[in-house]
KOLRO-131198 format. One line per field, with one value per residue (C-alpha): residue number from 1; residue in one letter; x, y, z. Coordinates in nm, 3 decimals. Last residue first. Layout:
<nodes>
num	c(NUM | ...)
residu	c(A | ...)
u	c(X | ...)
v	c(Y | ...)
w	c(Z | ...)
</nodes>
This chain:
<nodes>
num	c(249 | 248 | 247 | 246 | 245 | 244 | 243 | 242 | 241 | 240 | 239 | 238 | 237 | 236 | 235 | 234 | 233 | 232 | 231 | 230 | 229 | 228 | 227 | 226 | 225 | 224 | 223 | 222 | 221 | 220 | 219 | 218 | 217 | 216 | 215 | 214 | 213 | 212 | 211 | 210 | 209 | 208 | 207 | 206 | 205 | 204 | 203 | 202 | 201 | 200 | 199 | 198 | 197 | 196 | 195 | 194 | 193 | 192 | 191 | 190 | 189 | 188 | 187 | 186 | 185 | 184 | 183 | 182 | 181 | 180 | 179 | 178 | 177 | 176 | 175 | 174 | 173 | 172 | 171 | 170 | 169 | 168 | 167 | 166 | 165 | 164 | 163 | 162 | 161 | 160 | 159 | 158 | 157 | 156 | 155 | 154 | 153 | 152 | 151 | 150 | 149 | 148 | 147 | 146 | 145 | 144 | 143 | 142 | 141 | 140 | 139 | 138 | 137 | 136 | 135 | 134 | 133 | 132 | 131 | 130 | 129 | 128 | 127 | 126 | 125 | 124 | 123 | 122 | 121 | 120 | 119 | 118 | 117 | 116 | 115 | 114 | 113 | 112 | 111 | 110 | 109 | 108 | 107 | 106 | 105 | 104 | 103 | 102 | 101 | 100 | 99 | 98 | 97 | 96 | 95 | 94 | 93 | 92 | 91 | 90 | 89 | 88 | 87 | 86 | 85 | 84 | 83 | 82 | 81 | 80 | 79 | 78 | 77 | 76 | 75 | 74 | 73 | 72 | 71 | 70 | 69 | 68 | 67 | 66 | 65 | 64 | 63 | 62 | 61 | 60 | 59 | 58 | 57 | 56 | 55 | 54 | 53 | 52 | 51 | 50 | 49 | 48 | 47 | 46 | 45 | 44 | 43 | 42 | 41 | 40 | 39 | 38 | 37 | 36 | 35 | 34 | 33 | 32 | 31 | 30 | 29 | 28 | 27 | 26 | 25 | 24 | 23 | 22 | 21 | 20 | 19 | 18 | 17 | 16 | 15 | 14 | 13 | 12 | 11 | 10 | 9 | 8 | 7 | 6 | 5 | 4 | 3 | 2 | 1)
residu	c(N | K | A | V | G | P | A | G | L | R | F | A | P | R | L | A | E | L | M | N | I | R | G | A | G | A | W | N | P | T | T | G | P | P | V | P | T | A | T | S | K | I | L | D | M | I | S | A | P | T | I | G | P | R | R | S | V | I | L | A | A | L | G | T | A | Q | P | A | S | F | S | T | G | S | G | A | A | Y | N | G | S | I | C | P | L | F | S | I | T | P | C | T | E | A | P | V | T | G | I | I | K | Q | G | V | A | V | V | D | V | E | P | G | Y | T | S | F | T | A | R | V | D | P | D | A | S | S | A | A | G | V | A | L | V | Q | P | Y | R | A | P | Y | F | V | G | L | K | G | S | N | G | S | A | A | V | I | L | A | G | H | E | E | T | A | V | R | V | A | D | R | V | V | N | A | N | T | P | G | G | L | S | I | N | M | V | H | A | G | A | K | A | A | Y | L | I | G | E | A | L | G | L | S | D | G | H | G | S | C | D | L | V | K | V | P | L | I | T | V | N | R | A | I | G | V | I | G | I | N | N | A | N | A | A | I | V | G | A | V | F | T | G | H | G | A | D | D | D | V | K | G | N)
u	c(-7.659 | -7.606 | -7.303 | -7.314 | -7.094 | -7.385 | -7.699 | -7.866 | -7.957 | -8.136 | -7.995 | -8.296 | -8.565 | -8.377 | -8.265 | -8.570 | -8.599 | -8.238 | -8.239 | -8.537 | -8.627 | -8.822 | -9.196 | -9.454 | -9.482 | -9.277 | -9.408 | -9.764 | -9.908 | -9.712 | -9.774 | -9.657 | -9.725 | -9.588 | -9.330 | -9.379 | -9.064 | -9.018 | -9.049 | -9.347 | -9.193 | -8.856 | -9.015 | -9.281 | -9.022 | -8.803 | -9.106 | -9.199 | -8.843 | -8.853 | -8.640 | -8.432 | -8.098 | -8.215 | -7.900 | -7.732 | -8.072 | -8.148 | -7.810 | -7.863 | -8.203 | -8.044 | -7.780 | -8.049 | -8.241 | -7.929 | -7.874 | -8.207 | -8.122 | -7.826 | -7.997 | -8.286 | -8.060 | -7.792 | -7.416 | -7.091 | -6.767 | -6.489 | -6.178 | -5.943 | -6.112 | -6.433 | -6.552 | -6.872 | -7.090 | -7.285 | -7.006 | -6.723 | -6.404 | -6.164 | -6.327 | -6.299 | -5.936 | -5.991 | -6.293 | -6.578 | -6.689 | -6.985 | -7.092 | -7.461 | -7.540 | -7.909 | -8.098 | -8.214 | -8.411 | -8.761 | -9.009 | -9.262 | -9.324 | -9.595 | -9.854 | -9.663 | -9.350 | -9.040 | -8.775 | -8.623 | -8.751 | -8.622 | -8.938 | -8.958 | -8.935 | -8.561 | -8.519 | -8.201 | -8.094 | -8.422 | -8.589 | -8.551 | -8.770 | -8.728 | -8.942 | -8.907 | -8.993 | -9.262 | -9.533 | -9.366 | -9.315 | -8.948 | -8.884 | -8.999 | -9.032 | -9.275 | -9.515 | -9.589 | -9.313 | -8.967 | -8.828 | -8.555 | -8.680 | -8.828 | -8.494 | -8.503 | -8.469 | -8.512 | -8.540 | -8.420 | -8.609 | -8.497 | -8.832 | -9.066 | -8.843 | -8.598 | -8.864 | -9.114 | -8.857 | -8.747 | -9.108 | -9.164 | -8.839 | -8.933 | -9.286 | -9.157 | -9.350 | -9.169 | -9.127 | -8.761 | -8.532 | -8.191 | -8.045 | -8.129 | -8.000 | -8.040 | -8.068 | -8.009 | -7.786 | -7.737 | -7.583 | -7.924 | -8.071 | -7.782 | -7.806 | -8.184 | -8.166 | -7.891 | -8.082 | -8.387 | -8.182 | -8.024 | -8.363 | -8.512 | -8.249 | -7.936 | -7.788 | -7.563 | -7.303 | -7.051 | -7.311 | -7.576 | -7.650 | -7.334 | -7.372 | -7.141 | -7.186 | -7.097 | -7.036 | -7.152 | -6.904 | -6.964 | -7.341 | -7.433 | -7.104 | -6.836 | -6.680 | -6.330 | -5.991 | -5.997 | -6.113 | -6.441 | -6.499 | -6.762 | -7.060 | -7.394 | -7.305 | -6.986 | -7.174 | -7.385 | -7.076 | -6.902 | -7.207 | -7.228 | -6.861 | -6.908 | -6.656 | -6.715 | -6.543 | -6.792 | -6.651 | -6.813 | -6.908)
v	c(-8.466 | -8.311 | -8.128 | -7.971 | -7.664 | -7.427 | -7.621 | -7.826 | -7.782 | -8.070 | -7.959 | -7.973 | -7.927 | -7.639 | -7.474 | -7.257 | -7.172 | -7.063 | -6.884 | -6.663 | -6.466 | -6.148 | -6.171 | -6.375 | -6.100 | -5.801 | -5.493 | -5.614 | -5.328 | -5.001 | -4.767 | -5.014 | -5.370 | -5.522 | -5.801 | -6.177 | -6.386 | -6.631 | -7.005 | -7.062 | -6.848 | -7.022 | -7.366 | -7.292 | -7.155 | -7.460 | -7.684 | -7.503 | -7.539 | -7.913 | -8.093 | -8.379 | -8.253 | -8.205 | -8.123 | -7.901 | -7.788 | -7.616 | -7.447 | -7.326 | -7.183 | -6.987 | -6.853 | -6.744 | -6.573 | -6.374 | -6.322 | -6.132 | -5.875 | -5.747 | -5.677 | -5.545 | -5.249 | -5.104 | -5.127 | -5.148 | -5.241 | -5.496 | -5.589 | -5.293 | -5.158 | -4.981 | -4.904 | -4.706 | -4.899 | -4.731 | -4.571 | -4.822 | -4.629 | -4.728 | -5.071 | -5.199 | -5.314 | -5.496 | -5.684 | -5.645 | -5.845 | -5.753 | -5.563 | -5.478 | -5.130 | -5.166 | -5.466 | -5.652 | -5.951 | -5.977 | -6.249 | -6.342 | -6.013 | -6.069 | -5.872 | -5.548 | -5.365 | -5.208 | -5.145 | -4.797 | -4.682 | -4.992 | -5.142 | -5.154 | -5.454 | -5.468 | -5.134 | -4.938 | -5.183 | -5.134 | -5.429 | -5.519 | -5.720 | -6.074 | -6.245 | -6.625 | -6.704 | -6.953 | -6.685 | -6.444 | -6.096 | -6.153 | -6.180 | -5.906 | -5.605 | -5.570 | -5.279 | -5.043 | -4.790 | -4.760 | -4.812 | -5.049 | -5.383 | -5.710 | -5.891 | -6.245 | -6.604 | -6.879 | -7.238 | -7.495 | -7.821 | -7.860 | -7.905 | -7.714 | -7.438 | -7.377 | -7.432 | -7.202 | -6.929 | -6.950 | -6.922 | -6.609 | -6.463 | -6.521 | -6.393 | -6.063 | -5.902 | -5.569 | -5.363 | -5.450 | -5.675 | -5.739 | -5.937 | -6.274 | -6.552 | -6.904 | -7.219 | -7.579 | -7.492 | -7.799 | -7.657 | -7.679 | -7.450 | -7.203 | -7.181 | -7.148 | -6.857 | -6.686 | -6.722 | -6.568 | -6.278 | -6.216 | -6.225 | -5.985 | -5.718 | -5.581 | -5.273 | -5.260 | -5.025 | -5.304 | -5.515 | -5.735 | -6.109 | -6.262 | -6.609 | -6.702 | -7.060 | -7.044 | -7.366 | -7.352 | -7.389 | -7.044 | -7.065 | -6.737 | -6.576 | -6.485 | -6.138 | -5.998 | -6.073 | -6.445 | -6.760 | -6.792 | -6.785 | -6.560 | -6.762 | -6.584 | -6.231 | -6.266 | -6.364 | -6.048 | -5.827 | -6.007 | -5.952 | -5.580 | -5.506 | -5.340 | -5.512 | -5.861 | -6.094 | -6.348 | -6.414 | -6.727 | -6.563)
w	c(4.010 | 4.352 | 4.486 | 4.830 | 4.866 | 4.904 | 5.004 | 4.734 | 4.371 | 4.201 | 3.864 | 3.634 | 3.896 | 4.063 | 3.742 | 3.684 | 4.053 | 4.087 | 3.754 | 3.831 | 3.520 | 3.597 | 3.538 | 3.349 | 3.088 | 3.199 | 3.017 | 2.978 | 3.183 | 3.169 | 3.464 | 3.726 | 3.618 | 3.941 | 3.908 | 3.915 | 3.973 | 3.687 | 3.755 | 3.523 | 3.247 | 3.237 | 3.258 | 2.996 | 2.755 | 2.800 | 2.746 | 2.424 | 2.292 | 2.359 | 2.618 | 2.483 | 2.609 | 2.970 | 3.165 | 2.906 | 2.777 | 3.109 | 3.113 | 2.756 | 2.849 | 3.133 | 2.899 | 2.656 | 2.937 | 3.023 | 2.651 | 2.628 | 2.898 | 2.698 | 2.367 | 2.576 | 2.631 | 2.855 | 2.828 | 3.018 | 2.843 | 2.877 | 2.680 | 2.713 | 3.023 | 3.129 | 2.778 | 2.736 | 2.490 | 2.209 | 2.010 | 2.011 | 1.940 | 2.218 | 2.257 | 1.903 | 1.907 | 2.238 | 2.107 | 2.356 | 2.660 | 2.874 | 3.185 | 3.216 | 3.343 | 3.251 | 3.117 | 3.426 | 3.304 | 3.161 | 3.068 | 2.799 | 2.619 | 2.355 | 2.551 | 2.492 | 2.595 | 2.443 | 2.709 | 2.691 | 3.032 | 3.209 | 3.357 | 3.738 | 3.970 | 3.905 | 4.086 | 4.018 | 3.748 | 3.566 | 3.396 | 3.030 | 2.795 | 2.669 | 2.404 | 2.400 | 2.038 | 1.928 | 1.971 | 1.726 | 1.869 | 1.946 | 1.570 | 1.539 | 1.768 | 2.056 | 2.013 | 2.301 | 2.357 | 2.510 | 2.160 | 2.279 | 2.148 | 2.275 | 2.255 | 2.119 | 2.239 | 1.981 | 2.104 | 1.853 | 1.795 | 1.433 | 1.256 | 1.484 | 1.619 | 1.337 | 1.070 | 1.239 | 1.298 | 0.935 | 0.820 | 1.027 | 0.897 | 0.531 | 0.587 | 0.719 | 1.003 | 0.997 | 1.316 | 1.379 | 1.573 | 1.723 | 2.009 | 1.858 | 2.084 | 1.951 | 2.161 | 2.048 | 1.753 | 1.532 | 1.215 | 1.045 | 1.309 | 1.290 | 0.910 | 0.923 | 1.166 | 0.967 | 0.641 | 0.803 | 0.936 | 0.596 | 0.427 | 0.680 | 0.623 | 0.784 | 0.948 | 1.253 | 1.105 | 1.045 | 0.866 | 1.025 | 0.987 | 1.137 | 1.286 | 1.574 | 1.703 | 2.073 | 2.264 | 2.626 | 2.909 | 3.060 | 3.078 | 3.250 | 3.153 | 3.404 | 3.401 | 3.389 | 3.538 | 3.460 | 3.633 | 3.441 | 3.067 | 2.909 | 2.782 | 2.767 | 2.875 | 2.674 | 2.358 | 2.387 | 2.416 | 2.131 | 1.912 | 1.990 | 1.932 | 1.590 | 1.364 | 1.499 | 1.254 | 1.119 | 0.772 | 0.626 | 0.298)
</nodes>
C-alpha cells in the first residue's frame, strides 16, 4: 500500500549502518551519500511470508536498486523467492546481500543461501577472528563482518519501547545480529558500485570475497566463507586510495 513507516526500528537501524549522515552527533554510515529505497516486507511484529519478500525484491529491482540488503531470512526454499532473486540479479543487475541467520547452528537461511546472494555472517566484537555465537554457518556463507555491539539509528518514538535493541540515546541503539553485519557488506558494495556503475553483481561478489581477510575456522568450519570483509582492500582498485589527506580519482 506504499506505507513504509518503520514501526519496529529494525529497518531504520539497518539503514543507518549503511547510510547514516555524517557531521552530526551520532554515527556515520558506510556509504553515507547512498540513496535508500525502503521496501517493507514484514509487519510490526517482524513477521512476513515468502510472497511478500519476493514482491519486495522485484519491486526494488524494477525501481532501479543496484544493491539490496535483506536482513531477514528463514529455512524455507520458496520457489517464488528463488525466482525473484534470479530476476533481480540476472535481468536487472542488482546485487542482493543477505544475513546468514542467528540460529547459531549449521544451515544458512534463505535467501542468503542462494548462490547469487552475498551471504554475510557475524564475527565477534571481542575477537573478530572468532564467530559470534549466534551466527548461522555453513558452506554458503561468503564473508563475515563484526556483528556484535553495533550502533545504529532508530526512530525516536520507537526507542523507549524497542525490545531487541538497547537504546543508548533518543535516536541510537546498540544491537547484535547478522542483520547488522550484512549492511556493512551492503554499504561496501554500494561504494564499489558508486565508482564502477557497470560492474555486475557477480563481479562485486568476487571483489568483496577476494579481498576479504581470512580468519581461522575455529570449532565451526564454514562459518566465515572467504573471511572478514576488508573495505580498504576492496576499495583500493576502485578508488585508487593514497596516503591520508591525498585525494586520488
